[in-house]
VMD Tcl script that builds the backbone (N, CA, C; Angstrom):
set m [mol new atoms 318]
animate dup $m
set s [atomselect $m all]
$s set {name element resname resid chain x y z} {
  {N N MET 1 A 0.797 -1.165 -0.001}
  {CA C MET 1 A 0.040 -0.047 0.005}
  {C C MET 1 A 0.868 1.245 -0.047}
  {N N ASN 2 A 2.039 1.216 0.646}
  {CA C ASN 2 A 2.911 2.451 0.758}
  {C C ASN 2 A 3.364 2.869 -0.634}
  {N N SER 3 A 3.512 1.999 -1.590}
  {CA C SER 3 A 4.102 2.433 -2.864}
  {C C SER 3 A 3.126 3.185 -3.656}
  {N N SER 4 A 1.781 3.070 -3.406}
  {CA C SER 4 A 0.841 3.840 -4.209}
  {C C SER 4 A 0.347 5.164 -3.493}
  {N N LEU 5 A 0.779 5.390 -2.236}
  {CA C LEU 5 A 0.339 6.588 -1.537}
  {C C LEU 5 A 1.319 7.772 -1.823}
  {N N ALA 6 A 0.673 8.915 -1.817}
  {CA C ALA 6 A 1.460 10.147 -1.983}
  {C C ALA 6 A 2.372 10.313 -0.767}
  {N N HIS 7 A 3.545 10.949 -0.984}
  {CA C HIS 7 A 4.567 11.115 -0.011}
  {C C HIS 7 A 4.009 11.918 1.182}
  {N N ASN 8 A 3.244 12.963 0.987}
  {CA C ASN 8 A 2.736 13.766 2.075}
  {C C ASN 8 A 1.795 13.042 2.965}
  {N N ILE 9 A 1.083 12.063 2.401}
  {CA C ILE 9 A 0.171 11.222 3.236}
  {C C ILE 9 A 1.019 10.272 4.091}
  {N N LEU 10 A 2.094 9.728 3.575}
  {CA C LEU 10 A 2.961 8.849 4.310}
  {C C LEU 10 A 3.692 9.607 5.465}
  {N N MET 11 A 3.993 10.842 5.205}
  {CA C MET 11 A 4.574 11.650 6.260}
  {C C MET 11 A 3.692 11.760 7.466}
  {N N HIS 12 A 2.411 11.737 7.326}
  {CA C HIS 12 A 1.444 11.841 8.416}
  {C C HIS 12 A 1.155 10.517 9.026}
  {N N ARG 13 A 1.869 9.444 8.618}
  {CA C ARG 13 A 1.736 8.127 9.176}
  {C C ARG 13 A 0.394 7.542 8.876}
  {N N LYS 14 A -0.145 7.758 7.680}
  {CA C LYS 14 A -1.447 7.186 7.324}
  {C C LYS 14 A -1.293 5.920 6.465}
  {N N GLU 15 A -0.673 4.929 7.064}
  {CA C GLU 15 A -0.335 3.714 6.325}
  {C C GLU 15 A -1.469 2.686 6.409}
  {N N ASN 16 A -2.349 2.772 7.360}
  {CA C ASN 16 A -3.440 1.859 7.463}
  {C C ASN 16 A -4.689 2.394 6.614}
  {N N ALA 17 A -5.410 1.560 5.970}
  {CA C ALA 17 A -6.532 2.037 5.118}
  {C C ALA 17 A -7.582 2.801 5.896}
  {N N GLU 18 A -7.906 2.316 7.120}
  {CA C GLU 18 A -8.938 2.975 7.992}
  {C C GLU 18 A -8.392 4.371 8.359}
  {N N PHE 19 A -7.182 4.489 8.805}
  {CA C PHE 19 A -6.642 5.771 9.203}
  {C C PHE 19 A -6.599 6.709 7.919}
  {N N LEU 20 A -6.225 6.141 6.753}
  {CA C LEU 20 A -6.198 6.938 5.610}
  {C C LEU 20 A -7.587 7.479 5.178}
  {N N TRP 21 A -8.565 6.578 5.293}
  {CA C TRP 21 A -9.904 7.001 4.974}
  {C C TRP 21 A -10.407 8.118 5.891}
  {N N ASN 22 A -10.178 7.922 7.171}
  {CA C ASN 22 A -10.595 8.943 8.115}
  {C C ASN 22 A -9.847 10.265 7.909}
  {N N TYR 23 A -8.566 10.211 7.610}
  {CA C TYR 23 A -7.799 11.381 7.286}
  {C C TYR 23 A -8.415 12.133 6.128}
  {N N LEU 24 A -8.628 11.469 5.002}
  {CA C LEU 24 A -9.195 12.078 3.830}
  {C C LEU 24 A -10.578 12.547 4.076}
  {N N HIS 25 A -11.385 11.774 4.838}
  {CA C HIS 25 A -12.796 12.199 5.048}
  {C C HIS 25 A -12.780 13.536 5.878}
  {N N ASP 26 A -11.900 13.628 6.909}
  {CA C ASP 26 A -11.843 14.815 7.727}
  {C C ASP 26 A -11.380 16.042 6.935}
  {N N LYS 27 A -10.410 15.719 6.046}
  {CA C LYS 27 A -9.772 16.874 5.280}
  {C C LYS 27 A -10.673 17.408 4.130}
  {N N TYR 28 A -11.426 16.528 3.507}
  {CA C TYR 28 A -12.151 16.904 2.270}
  {C C TYR 28 A -13.672 16.696 2.347}
  {N N SER 29 A -14.287 16.384 3.467}
  {CA C SER 29 A -15.701 16.111 3.486}
  {C C SER 29 A -16.607 17.327 3.566}
  {N N SER 30 A -16.059 18.459 3.965}
  {CA C SER 30 A -16.916 19.656 4.074}
  {C C SER 30 A -16.665 20.568 2.842}
  {N N PRO 31 A -17.724 21.146 2.381}
  {CA C PRO 31 A -17.592 22.008 1.250}
  {C C PRO 31 A -16.857 23.301 1.568}
  {N N GLY 32 A -16.105 23.758 0.657}
  {CA C GLY 32 A -15.313 25.011 0.780}
  {C C GLY 32 A -16.069 26.232 0.548}
  {N N PRO 33 A -15.521 27.382 0.781}
  {CA C PRO 33 A -16.229 28.627 0.595}
  {C C PRO 33 A -16.668 28.822 -0.917}
  {N N ALA 34 A -15.865 28.332 -1.795}
  {CA C ALA 34 A -16.317 28.502 -3.267}
  {C C ALA 34 A -17.521 27.713 -3.569}
  {N N SER 35 A -17.739 26.528 -2.958}
  {CA C SER 35 A -18.966 25.725 -3.156}
  {C C SER 35 A -20.190 26.481 -2.539}
  {N N VAL 36 A -19.999 26.977 -1.381}
  {CA C VAL 36 A -21.074 27.672 -0.674}
  {C C VAL 36 A -21.477 28.965 -1.483}
  {N N PHE 37 A -20.490 29.692 -1.989}
  {CA C PHE 37 A -20.702 30.891 -2.789}
  {C C PHE 37 A -21.467 30.520 -4.036}
  {N N ALA 38 A -21.108 29.398 -4.674}
  {CA C ALA 38 A -21.754 29.017 -5.904}
  {C C ALA 38 A -23.244 28.675 -5.627}
  {N N ASP 39 A -23.537 28.025 -4.522}
  {CA C ASP 39 A -24.922 27.737 -4.163}
  {C C ASP 39 A -25.693 29.088 -3.932}
  {N N TYR 40 A -25.050 29.966 -3.223}
  {CA C TYR 40 A -25.702 31.351 -2.959}
  {C C TYR 40 A -25.942 32.002 -4.304}
  {N N GLN 41 A -24.998 32.046 -5.222}
  {CA C GLN 41 A -25.147 32.680 -6.469}
  {C C GLN 41 A -26.304 32.049 -7.248}
  {N N HIS 42 A -26.420 30.725 -7.147}
  {CA C HIS 42 A -27.497 30.001 -7.881}
  {C C HIS 42 A -28.825 30.430 -7.319}
  {N N THR 43 A -28.907 30.724 -6.021}
  {CA C THR 43 A -30.263 31.201 -5.519}
  {C C THR 43 A -30.560 32.631 -6.033}
  {N N ARG 44 A -29.474 33.492 -6.181}
  {CA C ARG 44 A -29.661 34.789 -6.616}
  {C C ARG 44 A -30.126 34.933 -8.105}
  {N N HIS 45 A -29.598 33.981 -8.911}
  {CA C HIS 45 A -29.967 34.013 -10.342}
  {C C HIS 45 A -30.944 32.938 -10.756}
  {N N PHE 46 A -31.676 32.431 -9.757}
  {CA C PHE 46 A -32.618 31.356 -10.054}
  {C C PHE 46 A -33.775 31.840 -10.841}
  {N N GLN 47 A -34.176 31.134 -11.839}
  {CA C GLN 47 A -35.357 31.513 -12.698}
  {C C GLN 47 A -36.339 30.288 -12.777}
  {N N ILE 48 A -37.585 30.649 -12.974}
  {CA C ILE 48 A -38.615 29.701 -13.120}
  {C C ILE 48 A -39.130 29.788 -14.568}
  {N N SER 49 A -39.279 28.587 -15.172}
  {CA C SER 49 A -39.760 28.544 -16.568}
  {C C SER 49 A -41.284 28.837 -16.429}
  {N N GLY 50 A -41.777 29.636 -17.366}
  {CA C GLY 50 A -43.173 29.924 -17.402}
  {C C GLY 50 A -43.995 28.886 -18.049}
  {N N ASN 51 A -43.417 27.849 -18.560}
  {CA C ASN 51 A -44.154 26.863 -19.381}
  {C C ASN 51 A -44.600 25.671 -18.554}
  {N N SER 52 A -44.189 25.551 -17.288}
  {CA C SER 52 A -44.499 24.373 -16.553}
  {C C SER 52 A -44.920 24.719 -15.120}
  {N N ASP 53 A -45.305 23.709 -14.368}
  {CA C ASP 53 A -45.756 23.898 -13.016}
  {C C ASP 53 A -44.519 24.442 -12.203}
  {N N PRO 54 A -44.661 25.502 -11.473}
  {CA C PRO 54 A -43.594 26.062 -10.688}
  {C C PRO 54 A -43.212 25.332 -9.444}
  {N N ALA 55 A -44.114 24.398 -8.973}
  {CA C ALA 55 A -43.835 23.740 -7.679}
  {C C ALA 55 A -42.561 22.972 -7.635}
  {N N PRO 56 A -42.194 22.175 -8.595}
  {CA C PRO 56 A -40.859 21.440 -8.540}
  {C C PRO 56 A -39.719 22.426 -8.590}
  {N N GLN 57 A -39.789 23.494 -9.333}
  {CA C GLN 57 A -38.768 24.439 -9.394}
  {C C GLN 57 A -38.609 25.236 -8.056}
  {N N ILE 58 A -39.734 25.519 -7.459}
  {CA C ILE 58 A -39.672 26.203 -6.095}
  {C C ILE 58 A -39.052 25.274 -5.102}
  {N N ALA 59 A -39.387 23.970 -5.222}
  {CA C ALA 59 A -38.783 22.948 -4.318}
  {C C ALA 59 A -37.236 22.912 -4.539}
  {N N GLU 60 A -36.792 23.059 -5.790}
  {CA C GLU 60 A -35.385 23.087 -6.073}
  {C C GLU 60 A -34.666 24.280 -5.362}
  {N N LEU 61 A -35.365 25.381 -5.413}
  {CA C LEU 61 A -34.806 26.624 -4.735}
  {C C LEU 61 A -34.754 26.424 -3.234}
  {N N ASP 62 A -35.801 25.818 -2.657}
  {CA C ASP 62 A -35.824 25.454 -1.285}
  {C C ASP 62 A -34.657 24.488 -0.898}
  {N N THR 63 A -34.421 23.614 -1.792}
  {CA C THR 63 A -33.265 22.651 -1.591}
  {C C THR 63 A -31.974 23.405 -1.581}
  {N N LEU 64 A -31.786 24.407 -2.430}
  {CA C LEU 64 A -30.630 25.239 -2.366}
  {C C LEU 64 A -30.441 25.987 -1.038}
  {N N PHE 65 A -31.526 26.567 -0.497}
  {CA C PHE 65 A -31.496 27.229 0.761}
  {C C PHE 65 A -31.161 26.246 1.881}
  {N N THR 66 A -31.768 25.037 1.846}
  {CA C THR 66 A -31.491 24.038 2.831}
  {C C THR 66 A -30.053 23.616 2.807}
  {N N ARG 67 A -29.468 23.527 1.579}
  {CA C ARG 67 A -28.015 23.128 1.505}
  {C C ARG 67 A -27.136 24.253 2.091}
  {N N LEU 68 A -27.538 25.506 1.826}
  {CA C LEU 68 A -26.743 26.614 2.375}
  {C C LEU 68 A -26.829 26.564 3.935}
  {N N GLU 69 A -28.005 26.307 4.452}
  {CA C GLU 69 A -28.120 26.227 5.892}
  {C C GLU 69 A -27.351 25.089 6.506}
  {N N GLY 70 A -27.326 23.908 5.716}
  {CA C GLY 70 A -26.544 22.784 6.148}
  {C C GLY 70 A -25.042 23.111 6.212}
  {N N ASN 71 A -24.579 24.057 5.433}
  {CA C ASN 71 A -23.190 24.490 5.340}
  {C C ASN 71 A -22.940 25.674 6.290}
  {N N LYS 72 A -23.863 25.905 7.239}
  {CA C LYS 72 A -23.732 26.956 8.216}
  {C C LYS 72 A -23.781 28.381 7.666}
  {N N TYR 73 A -24.500 28.509 6.638}
  {CA C TYR 73 A -24.760 29.790 6.018}
  {C C TYR 73 A -26.284 30.057 6.130}
  {N N ASN 74 A -26.661 30.735 7.199}
  {CA C ASN 74 A -28.084 30.890 7.482}
  {C C ASN 74 A -28.589 32.045 6.752}
  {N N VAL 75 A -29.572 31.804 5.853}
  {CA C VAL 75 A -30.220 32.823 5.036}
  {C C VAL 75 A -31.554 33.186 5.816}
  {N N PRO 76 A -31.713 34.466 6.138}
  {CA C PRO 76 A -32.887 34.869 6.862}
  {C C PRO 76 A -34.139 34.621 5.979}
  {N N PHE 77 A -35.268 34.450 6.694}
  {CA C PHE 77 A -36.510 34.179 6.036}
  {C C PHE 77 A -36.915 35.254 5.061}
  {N N LEU 78 A -36.557 36.562 5.446}
  {CA C LEU 78 A -36.868 37.674 4.578}
  {C C LEU 78 A -36.195 37.526 3.234}
  {N N ILE 79 A -34.967 37.026 3.247}
  {CA C ILE 79 A -34.305 36.847 1.939}
  {C C ILE 79 A -34.860 35.676 1.112}
  {N N HIS 80 A -35.408 34.635 1.827}
  {CA C HIS 80 A -36.178 33.578 1.137}
  {C C HIS 80 A -37.397 34.250 0.455}
  {N N ALA 81 A -38.101 35.067 1.206}
  {CA C ALA 81 A -39.299 35.719 0.615}
  {C C ALA 81 A -38.960 36.674 -0.547}
  {N N ILE 82 A -37.927 37.463 -0.386}
  {CA C ILE 82 A -37.603 38.378 -1.499}
  {C C ILE 82 A -37.133 37.669 -2.683}
  {N N THR 83 A -36.400 36.572 -2.534}
  {CA C THR 83 A -35.935 35.749 -3.651}
  {C C THR 83 A -37.139 35.145 -4.360}
  {N N LEU 84 A -38.135 34.646 -3.594}
  {CA C LEU 84 A -39.308 34.000 -4.232}
  {C C LEU 84 A -40.151 35.069 -4.950}
  {N N LEU 85 A -40.273 36.262 -4.320}
  {CA C LEU 85 A -41.087 37.291 -4.902}
  {C C LEU 85 A -40.435 37.888 -6.148}
  {N N SER 86 A -39.110 37.833 -6.233}
  {CA C SER 86 A -38.465 38.377 -7.454}
  {C C SER 86 A -38.400 37.496 -8.620}
  {N N LEU 87 A -38.878 36.135 -8.411}
  {CA C LEU 87 A -38.909 35.271 -9.497}
  {C C LEU 87 A -40.036 35.681 -10.537}
  {N N ASN 88 A -39.781 35.343 -11.777}
  {CA C ASN 88 A -40.814 35.668 -12.757}
  {C C ASN 88 A -41.847 34.569 -12.789}
  {N N LEU 89 A -42.919 34.761 -12.083}
  {CA C LEU 89 A -43.997 33.835 -12.013}
  {C C LEU 89 A -45.148 34.128 -12.950}
  {N N GLY 90 A -45.000 35.078 -13.775}
  {CA C GLY 90 A -46.055 35.518 -14.569}
  {C C GLY 90 A -46.948 36.511 -13.971}
  {N N ILE 91 A -46.599 37.016 -12.770}
  {CA C ILE 91 A -47.376 37.973 -12.024}
  {C C ILE 91 A -46.859 39.299 -12.337}
  {N N THR 92 A -47.721 40.253 -12.621}
  {CA C THR 92 A -47.241 41.620 -12.880}
  {C C THR 92 A -47.641 42.382 -11.641}
  {N N TRP 93 A -46.625 43.011 -11.092}
  {CA C TRP 93 A -46.854 43.813 -9.851}
  {C C TRP 93 A -47.050 45.233 -10.251}
  {N N PRO 94 A -47.950 45.933 -9.585}
  {CA C PRO 94 A -48.169 47.343 -9.831}
  {C C PRO 94 A -46.957 48.176 -9.465}
  {N N PRO 95 A -46.713 49.243 -10.156}
  {CA C PRO 95 A -45.608 50.123 -9.676}
  {C C PRO 95 A -45.849 50.534 -8.250}
  {N N LEU 96 A -44.792 50.748 -7.517}
  {CA C LEU 96 A -44.894 51.111 -6.093}
  {C C LEU 96 A -45.611 52.483 -5.962}
  {N N SER 97 A -45.546 53.390 -6.935}
  {CA C SER 97 A -46.257 54.665 -6.757}
  {C C SER 97 A -47.731 54.457 -6.805}
  {N N LEU 98 A -48.230 53.334 -7.371}
  {CA C LEU 98 A -49.713 53.129 -7.404}
  {C C LEU 98 A -50.213 52.403 -6.225}
  {N N LEU 99 A -49.397 51.870 -5.405}
  {CA C LEU 99 A -49.870 51.184 -4.193}
  {C C LEU 99 A -50.464 52.132 -3.220}
  {N N PRO 100 A -51.468 51.778 -2.519}
  {CA C PRO 100 A -51.986 52.679 -1.523}
  {C C PRO 100 A -51.028 52.869 -0.341}
  {N N ARG 101 A -50.939 54.080 0.116}
  {CA C ARG 101 A -49.999 54.400 1.202}
  {C C ARG 101 A -50.738 54.186 2.492}
  {N N PRO 102 A -50.068 53.760 3.562}
  {CA C PRO 102 A -50.694 53.588 4.812}
  {C C PRO 102 A -51.077 55.034 5.336}
  {N N CYS 103 A -52.197 55.036 6.073}
  {CA C CYS 103 A -52.616 56.299 6.627}
  {C C CYS 103 A -51.690 56.729 7.778}
  {N N SER 104 A -51.349 57.996 7.808}
  {CA C SER 104 A -50.470 58.426 8.855}
  {C C SER 104 A -51.370 58.921 9.977}
  {N N PRO 105 A -51.000 58.618 11.233}
  {CA C PRO 105 A -51.833 59.041 12.349}
  {C C PRO 105 A -51.841 60.540 12.482}
  {N N SER 106 A -52.986 61.097 12.822}
  {CA C SER 106 A -53.148 62.560 12.896}
  {C C SER 106 A -53.023 63.007 14.328}
}
mol reanalyze $m
mol bondsrecalc $m
mol representation Tube
mol addrep $m
């Protein structure tokens, strides 16, 4: 087994298969910052096709948010809502200037 292992692994005395597996698992099992950033970017640029049922695509978006939270990047619920509202669901929103303003107390 020693002849096929990289020199730097042998330096750490990882000659047993179980120790080698645990060493590699500990070193490479968690996603790095680039992977987490790619998932976050995917949520920001997520689009829904107007030709099909949006439910599976919304579930995919939810899966991305769940993966981010699993990687210790907690996305506030407000960001979930803003992301969902910004998707093109075929809904036309009125301009903000046409929305009724709340009454101010007198």
